N, C-alpha and C positions, 0 to 999 in steps of 0.2 A: 552412320547413326542418324536417326531422324532428328533434325535440328529443331523441330517444333516441341520436342519433349525436353523439359527443363532438367538440368542435371540433378536437382533435388529429388526428382521422381525416379531416378535410376537406382538400381540396387547397388549394394556395396561392391559386388562382383563386377557389375557393368562399369561403375565409376573407376575401379582399379584398372580394368582393361583399357578404358579411355585414357587414363592418366599415363599408363605405360606406353601406349601408342604415341601420345604427345611427346613424351621424353625421347622415344626412339626417332621420331621424325624430326625432332629438334637437334638430334645428334648428341644428346647429353646423357642418355641412359647408360649407366654403368653395368647393371645386371638386373635380371628378373629371375627369381627362383621360385618354382612351384613345388610344393611338398605336401605330404599327408594326402595321398591319393584317395579318391572316392571309392574306387575299386581296388582291392588288394591283390588281384591276380595278374596284373599287367605292368603298367608303368609305375615307378615308385618315386621318380623325381625328374624334373626338367629344369635346366638352367639355360637362359637365353642371354647372349651377349651381343654387343654391337660392334661392327667393324666396317671398314671402308674397302671396297673393291673397285678399283679404277674410277674412283670418285663417286660411286654409288653406295649409299648406306644399306648395309645388309645385316640380317640377324642370323646368328649361329645358334641353333637349338641342339642341346645335348640331353637326350632322354635316357635315364638309367632304368633298366627293367629288372623284374624279379629274378630272371635267369642269369643276371650279371652282365648281360650285353648292354652296350651303349649305342644308341641310334643317333646319328648326327644328320641334321638337315639344315640347309640354308634357305632363308626367305628374304625377299626384298622388304626393307623397312616400310615401304608404301603399303604393304599388306599386314602391317603389325596389329591393327585393331582387330581384324578378323582372327589372327593367330592368337592373340592374348585372350580374347573372349572365349575362344574354343578351349584353350588350355585351362583357363580359370574354372570352367565348369567341371573339369576332371580332377581338381585338387581342392583340398579344404584350406590351404594356406598359400599365400603369395607374398613375396617380398620384392619390392622395387627400390633400387638404389640409384640416386642421382646425385653425384658428387658426395657431399657429406650428409645429405638428407635421405630418409627412407620412409616409404609407405608400406603398410602391411594390411592385407585382408585376411580374416580368419573366419571359419565356420565352426561354431561350437557343437558339442555333442547333441544339443537340442535343435540344431539346424539354424541357429541365429547367426547371421553374417554381419561382420563389422569391418570398417575400414578406418585405420588410424594413420596419422602422418600425412594426410592428403594435402593440407595447406602448406606444409613444409616443402613437399616435393613440387607443388605448383609454383611456389616462390622461387625454388631452385631452377625450374625450367624457365620461368619468366626472366630471371636475372641473367640467365645464360643466353637467352635469345638475342641474336644479333651481335653477340660479343666475340664470336669466333672461337671461344674456348670450349670446344667440343671434346667430350670424353670418348673418342673413337679410336679403336686400334686399327692399324694398317695391316691388313691381312688377317687370317684367322688363327695362325699358329705362331705368334711372335713371342710368347712367354710360356713358362712352364705352367701346366695345368695340374691343379691339385684335385684330389677327391672331394675335399671340403672347400667351400667358398667362405669368404670372410663374413658373410651375412648370416651364417647359421645362428639360430636363436640361442642354442646352448653355449656357443662360444662367447656370446655377449653375457649370458647369465654367469659364466665362470670367470668373467673379467678379462678374457683374452682379446675380445674386440669391444668397441664402444657401441652405443645404442644405434649408431648409424651404419654399423656393419664394417667398420674399419679396424683391422688388427692394430693394437697399440704397438708402438715402436719397440718397446721393451719386451713384447710378447711374440715378435716375429719368429724367433728361434723356436719357441714352444709350438707355434702354429705349424712350422715346417716339420717339427718332430712328430706332432699328432698326425699329419698327413702321411709322413713316411711310415709310421707304425701301422696306419690303416692300409697302406699299400702292401706291406708285408703280410698283414692279415688276409688281404684279398688274394695274395699268392697261394695261401694254404686253405682257402675257403672250401675247396672241393674235397679236402680231407676230413671235413666235419660231416656229421650225419646229414643225409640228403632230405630227410623228412622229419616231421615232429618238432616239438618245442626244443630249443637249444638251451642247455644249462651252462652258464658261464660264470667264472669267478675272476675278480681282480684282487690279488692278494698283496697286502701292504700297499693299499691303493692310494694313500695320501690324499691329495686334493682331487684325485679321480678324473683328471683330464682324459686319460685313456679309457676309463669306464664309460664315459659319455660317448667318446668316439667309437668304441667297439659296439656299444649298444645301438647307436644311431646307424652305424654301417649295417649291422645284421638285420635290424628292423626296417629301416627306411630305404636302404639301397638293395638289400637282398630279400626284403619282404618276409622275414622269418618271425615266428613267435619266439620270444626270448625271456628266460628267467635269469636275471643277472644279479650277482651279489658282490659288493665291494667290501673288503674286510681290512680294518686297520685298528691299531690300539688307541689312537687319539680320538677320544669321544667328541671333542669340540669340532674337529675336522669332519668326522662322520656326520654330526648333526648338520653341519653346513652343506655337505654333499647331498644328504637326504632332502634338505629344503630346496636345493636347486633342482633335483630330480622331480620333485612335486611341482615346482614352478613351471618347468618346461613340459610337464605332462607325460613323463616317461614312467608309465604305470608298472612296467616289468623290471625296472631298475631300482634296487634297494641297497642299503648300506647298513653295516652292523659294526659296532665297536667291540673288538675282541681279539684274541690271539689266533693266528692262523693255524696253530697246532691243536686248537680245541675242536675236537670232532663234532661237538654239539652245534657248532656254527653252521655245519653243512647238512643238518637234518632235513632241510627243505628239499634237498636233491636226492635223498635216499642214499647218500654216500657216494654218488657217481656224478661226474660232470663231463661235459664235452670239450670245453676250452678253458684253459687257465692262462691269464696274462699277468705280468708284473713288471713294473718299471722302477728301476733303481732302489730295490730293497737292499738296505745297507748290510754289507759284509756277509756274515753267515745267515742273515735273514733270507738271502737268496737261496741258500741251501735248504732252509726250512720250507720255503715256498716250493722248490722243486720236488722235495720229498712228499709234501702234501699233495701236489699235483699228480704225482705217480700213484699215491695211495687212492686218490679219487678216480683213478683210471682215465685221466684226461686224454682225449684223442689228439689234441694239439696243445702244445705249451709254447708260449712266447714270453721269454724273460730276458730283460736287460739288466745285468748286475750293476751294482754301484761300486763302492770301495771294496778292496781286497786286503783287509788288515790281518786276518787270522794267521796266514802263513808268513807274513812279512817278518823277517828277522829270525825265522825258525828253520830256514833252509841254510844249513851250515856245512854242507858237504865240501870238503877241501877241494875236490876237482872243480867246484863251481865258484871258488873264491875270487877268480878273476872277474866274475859278475857281481857276486854278493858283497864285495868290498866297496862297491859303488852304489850309493843309495838309490839313485834314479834307475840304474840298470836292475838292481835288486827288486825294485817295485814292479818294473815291467815283467821280470821273470815271475814274480809272485802272481801277477795278474794272469799271465799265460798258463801257469801251472794250475791255479785255482779253477779257471774256466775249463781247462783241459780235463781235470778230474770230474767236474760237473758233467761234461759231455760224455765221458766214459761211464759214469753212473747211469745216465739216461739210456745209453746204448745197452748196458747190461739189463736194464728194466724193459727192454723191448721197443725202443724208439729209434727211428732214423733221425739223426741229429746233425745240424749244421750251425755254423756261426756266420752271421752277416753283419754288415755295417748298418747301424740304425740311422746315423746322421753324420754330417761332415765333422771330422775330428777337430777342426778349427773351432767349432762351436762348443763342443764338450768332449772330454776324453772318455766319458762313460758311454761309448757308442757301439758296443758289441752286443748283438742280440743272439741269444741261444734259442734256436728254433727246433723243436722236437715234435715228431709226428709218430704216433703209435703204429707199429707194424701190424699188418693184418694177421700175421701168423704168431703174434706175441701172445703170451699167456696173460691172465688177469693180473692186476696190480699186486705187488708184494708189500709186505710191511717194512 
């Protein structure tokens, strides 16, 4: 950088690149995330992290592309200013995290660029200089990598992480759950239509953590145009979710207060959708969701049931009394029978169905996902 140019004369983008470079070379940079690409036909997101290789500070760059591929490159931290300046020109948003401080640059729809949090990050860099407390990982693969980083703006808006991009301690399980669900969606992405706008529903969406994760994945990682609707009976929750969607600028994500059985809810889709997701719809609400997904002709269904009360106490077959006479065993049997019947129903309706573990059962017993993919030779949805 030309040292005769004052920093006040630099653009927000240039100041962000300079700030990120200072953090990297000081060894205190936690993460830099670039999102909202200028061009929609190539890279969709780049995450840069810092690590040490034989005593040398290095940058690990992971770029997600529209076709789902992830390109990984390593660069010396000494080249960080050139790298960050180049990356910043290709994205409309950048987030830099240094310890508990975060700086963000954004480019508005009108082309105006702004940088916020600059002083906080500068202070964090200065306070760490010479202290020896560097936020550097040894090696490039020493911890589990998630699809989502803690600094995602929508995670903060939903109260999962704080404004500095750190997941709240009590939300760590939810963060892992969101990442795991997204990984399972990634596994079946190729079973969705390859072209055109995707229509998606989150039924019995509740606070809609998954709605945002699914929408962000399909739009920002896969680069697809998406029309997504979250449906739930609780009007106050829906109002909250709608406000968050507008806050983070998700124009294709909407919410409606209503009954998932009400056909008028889905008029925007012409009665057909590509993907239906649902997390922990209580008891027979899961069955209603699955039936609705079938009727909508969903290509892919991802549903994680909640409680299984409907059959509990109703399985009174004498040959099974050695199980049903014990409440805990009876509950487990009820769970298995209920989900087994759901799987069979979906198979009859023309789906390939499997059950997978959503998350560690030590964190929640409600961890079975029913994953259904419409067979190519299946007939249209039945009533």
